[in-house]
C-alpha positions as CSV (number, residue, x, y, z in Angstrom):
1,X,0.0,0.0,0.0
2,X,3.0,2.3,0.4
3,X,3.2,2.6,-3.4
4,X,0.2,4.9,-3.4
5,X,0.2,8.7,-3.4
6,X,-3.0,9.5,-1.6
7,X,-1.8,12.5,0.4
8,X,-3.3,15.1,-1.9
9,X,-6.4,14.2,-3.8
10,X,-6.0,16.9,-6.3
11,X,-2.4,15.9,-7.2
12,X,-3.2,12.3,-7.2
13,X,-6.0,13.0,-9.5
14,X,-4.6,14.2,-12.8
15,X,-2.4,11.1,-12.9
16,X,-5.1,8.6,-12.0
17,X,-7.4,9.9,-14.7
18,X,-5.0,8.5,-17.3
19,X,-3.7,5.2,-16.1
20,X,-5.7,3.1,-18.6
21,X,-3.6,1.1,-21.1
22,X,-2.9,2.9,-24.3
23,X,-5.0,0.4,-26.3
24,X,-7.9,0.7,-24.0
25,X,-10.0,4.0,-24.0
26,X,-10.7,5.5,-20.6
27,X,-13.9,7.5,-21.3
28,X,-17.4,6.5,-22.3
29,X,-20.3,8.5,-23.6
30,X,-23.9,7.9,-22.7
31,X,-24.5,5.7,-25.7
32,X,-21.6,3.5,-24.7
33,X,-23.0,3.3,-21.1
34,X,-26.4,2.3,-22.5
35,X,-24.8,-0.4,-24.6
36,X,-22.7,-1.6,-21.6
37,X,-25.9,-1.8,-19.5
38,X,-27.3,-4.0,-22.2
39,X,-24.2,-6.2,-21.9
40,X,-24.9,-6.5,-18.2
41,X,-21.8,-4.5,-17.3
42,X,-21.5,-3.2,-13.8
43,X,-22.4,0.5,-13.4
44,X,-20.7,2.0,-10.3
45,X,-22.0,5.3,-8.9
46,X,-19.2,6.6,-6.6
47,X,-21.2,9.5,-5.1
48,X,-22.3,9.7,-1.5
49,X,-25.4,7.6,-0.6
50,X,-27.7,10.6,-0.4
51,X,-26.8,11.8,-3.9
52,X,-27.3,8.2,-5.2
53,X,-30.7,8.1,-3.5
54,X,-31.8,11.2,-5.1
55,X,-31.4,9.8,-8.6
56,X,-28.9,7.5,-10.4
57,X,-28.5,5.5,-13.6
58,X,-30.9,2.5,-13.3
59,X,-29.1,-0.5,-12.0
60,X,-26.1,1.3,-10.8
61,X,-24.5,0.1,-7.6
62,X,-23.3,2.3,-4.8
63,X,-21.1,1.8,-1.7
64,X,-21.4,5.5,-0.6
65,X,-18.7,8.1,-1.1
66,X,-16.1,5.8,-2.6
67,X,-12.9,7.7,-1.6
68,X,-14.1,8.0,2.0
69,X,-15.3,4.4,2.2
70,X,-12.1,2.8,0.6
71,X,-9.4,5.0,2.2
72,X,-8.0,5.5,5.6
73,X,-9.0,8.9,6.8
74,X,-5.6,9.6,8.5
75,X,-3.2,8.2,5.9
76,X,-5.4,8.5,2.8
77,X,-4.0,5.1,1.7
78,X,-6.4,2.3,0.8
79,X,-7.8,0.5,3.8
80,X,-6.8,-3.2,4.3
81,X,-7.3,-5.2,1.1
82,X,-9.5,-7.8,3.0
83,X,-11.9,-5.0,4.0
84,X,-12.0,-3.7,0.4
85,X,-12.9,-7.2,-0.7
86,X,-15.8,-7.2,1.6
87,X,-17.1,-3.8,0.6
88,X,-16.8,-4.4,-3.1
89,X,-18.0,-7.9,-2.9
90,X,-21.1,-7.0,-0.9
91,X,-22.0,-4.6,-3.7
92,X,-21.3,-7.1,-6.5
93,X,-18.4,-5.0,-7.7
94,X,-16.1,-7.5,-9.3
95,X,-13.0,-5.9,-11.0
96,X,-12.8,-8.9,-13.4
97,X,-16.1,-7.8,-15.0
98,X,-16.8,-4.8,-17.3
99,X,-17.3,-1.7,-15.2
100,X,-18.4,1.8,-15.9
101,X,-17.7,4.4,-13.2
102,X,-19.5,7.7,-12.9
103,X,-20.3,10.4,-10.4
104,X,-21.1,14.1,-10.9
105,X,-20.0,15.7,-14.1
106,X,-16.4,16.6,-14.1
107,X,-15.7,15.2,-10.7
108,X,-12.4,13.4,-9.8
109,X,-14.3,10.7,-7.9
110,X,-15.0,8.4,-10.9
111,X,-11.3,8.5,-11.6
112,X,-10.6,7.3,-8.1
113,X,-13.0,4.4,-8.9
114,X,-11.1,3.8,-12.1
115,X,-7.8,3.7,-10.3
116,X,-9.3,1.4,-7.7
117,X,-10.4,-1.1,-10.2
118,X,-7.1,-0.9,-12.1
119,X,-5.1,-1.2,-8.9
120,X,-7.0,-4.3,-7.9
121,X,-6.5,-6.1,-11.2
122,X,-9.3,-4.9,-13.4
123,X,-8.6,-4.1,-17.1
124,X,-12.1,-3.5,-18.5
125,X,-13.2,-0.2,-16.9
126,X,-14.2,3.2,-18.2
127,X,-15.3,6.5,-16.7
128,X,-18.5,8.2,-17.8
129,X,-17.1,11.7,-17.3
130,X,-20.4,13.6,-18.0
131,X,-21.9,11.9,-14.9
132,X,-25.5,11.8,-13.9
133,X,-26.0,15.4,-15.2
134,X,-24.9,14.3,-18.7
135,X,-27.0,11.3,-18.5
136,X,-30.2,13.2,-17.8
137,X,-29.2,16.0,-20.2
138,X,-29.1,13.4,-22.9
139,X,-32.7,12.5,-22.2
140,X,-32.0,9.3,-20.3
141,X,-34.0,8.5,-17.2
142,X,-32.7,8.5,-13.7
143,X,-33.9,6.0,-11.1
144,X,-34.4,6.1,-7.3
145,X,-34.7,2.3,-7.0
146,X,-31.9,0.4,-5.4
147,X,-31.1,-2.6,-7.4
148,X,-30.9,-6.1,-5.9
149,X,-27.3,-7.2,-6.5
150,X,-25.9,-10.6,-5.7
151,X,-22.7,-10.4,-3.6
152,X,-19.6,-11.9,-4.9
153,X,-16.6,-13.4,-3.0
154,X,-13.4,-11.6,-4.0
155,X,-9.8,-12.3,-3.7
156,X,-8.2,-9.1,-5.0
157,X,-4.7,-9.1,-6.5
158,X,-2.8,-5.7,-6.5
159,X,-1.3,-4.6,-9.8
160,X,1.8,-2.6,-8.6
161,X,2.5,-1.3,-12.2
162,X,-0.4,1.1,-11.7
163,X,1.4,3.3,-9.2
164,X,5.0,4.5,-8.8
165,X,7.0,4.9,-5.7
166,X,8.6,8.1,-4.3
167,X,12.0,6.7,-5.3
168,X,10.9,6.2,-8.9
169,X,9.5,9.7,-9.1
170,X,12.7,11.2,-7.7
171,X,14.8,9.3,-10.2
172,X,12.8,10.9,-13.0
173,X,12.8,14.5,-11.8
174,X,15.6,15.5,-14.2
175,X,14.4,13.3,-17.1
176,X,13.4,15.7,-19.9
177,X,11.0,13.1,-21.3
178,X,9.0,12.9,-18.0
179,X,6.5,15.6,-16.9
180,X,5.0,15.7,-13.5
181,X,1.7,17.5,-13.3
182,X,0.2,19.0,-10.2
183,X,-3.5,19.2,-10.5
184,X,-4.2,21.1,-7.3
185,X,-5.5,24.7,-7.2
186,X,-3.0,27.5,-7.9
187,X,-3.3,28.5,-4.2
188,X,-2.3,25.0,-3.1
189,X,0.5,24.9,-5.6
190,X,1.8,28.2,-4.2
191,X,1.6,26.9,-0.7
192,X,-1.1,29.4,0.3
193,X,-3.8,26.7,0.8
194,X,-2.6,23.6,2.6
195,X,-5.2,20.8,2.4
196,X,-3.1,17.6,2.1
197,X,-1.7,15.6,4.9
198,X,1.6,16.0,3.2
199,X,1.7,19.6,1.8
200,X,4.3,21.3,-0.5
201,X,5.4,20.8,-4.1
202,X,8.0,18.8,-6.0
203,X,10.7,20.5,-7.9
204,X,10.1,20.7,-11.7
205,X,6.4,20.0,-11.4
206,X,3.9,21.8,-13.7
207,X,0.5,22.9,-12.5
208,X,-2.8,22.2,-14.3
209,X,-5.7,22.5,-11.9
210,X,-8.3,19.8,-12.0
211,X,-11.0,22.4,-11.9
212,X,-10.2,23.3,-15.5
213,X,-11.2,19.8,-16.7
214,X,-15.0,20.1,-16.4
215,X,-15.2,19.0,-20.0
216,X,-12.1,17.0,-21.1
217,X,-11.1,15.5,-24.5
218,X,-11.6,11.8,-25.2
219,X,-7.9,11.3,-26.0
220,X,-5.1,12.1,-23.5
221,X,-1.5,11.1,-22.9
222,X,-0.8,8.3,-20.4
223,X,0.3,9.1,-16.8
224,X,0.8,6.9,-13.7
225,X,-0.1,7.7,-10.2
226,X,2.8,8.8,-7.9
227,X,3.4,9.1,-4.3
């Protein structure tokens, strides 16, 4: 678990959004989501339970606020893997199946879901970036019914290639072919707004606030999460 950088959600985020394999697209549109539902794919709503209850994509499963449920509130690392197995398993969330993750439009939370599925061995997962707002704006119905989902017994296997260690990041600081992007707000980058457990910036890092990505392109370069 010490391979994860979970200290600053906003820094963590820009990397996580792009960890999908180059041959496997990361984003889905509403048509793709509808087709995935027809294929009996798992639709994972990562929003808090009250937002889910107010209206969600029909058949979507929910474990509550995913980053809060699956991470330790003090270290911001994942909780113990056996606990994650129980949480995901109870919701029928099997990383080995096709999964579409969504939340609110432009939110970082679905990308945390993407990262989670990838980190625990899944390779068929996409994010519906437009979220529930995009779904309803496209004329598709929202539901307030909680689906009955059969639990699954999980034995999760971590894929260490999804994240990089601090040592690996430091070794690349002077590599002209590697760019480290800080997705926090300009105030956090400048050290004026400290929100993370581990504040500060890394030498040579560029800033590109996640707040600017409310509508993002479908094709982006590949990054890996760093600690």
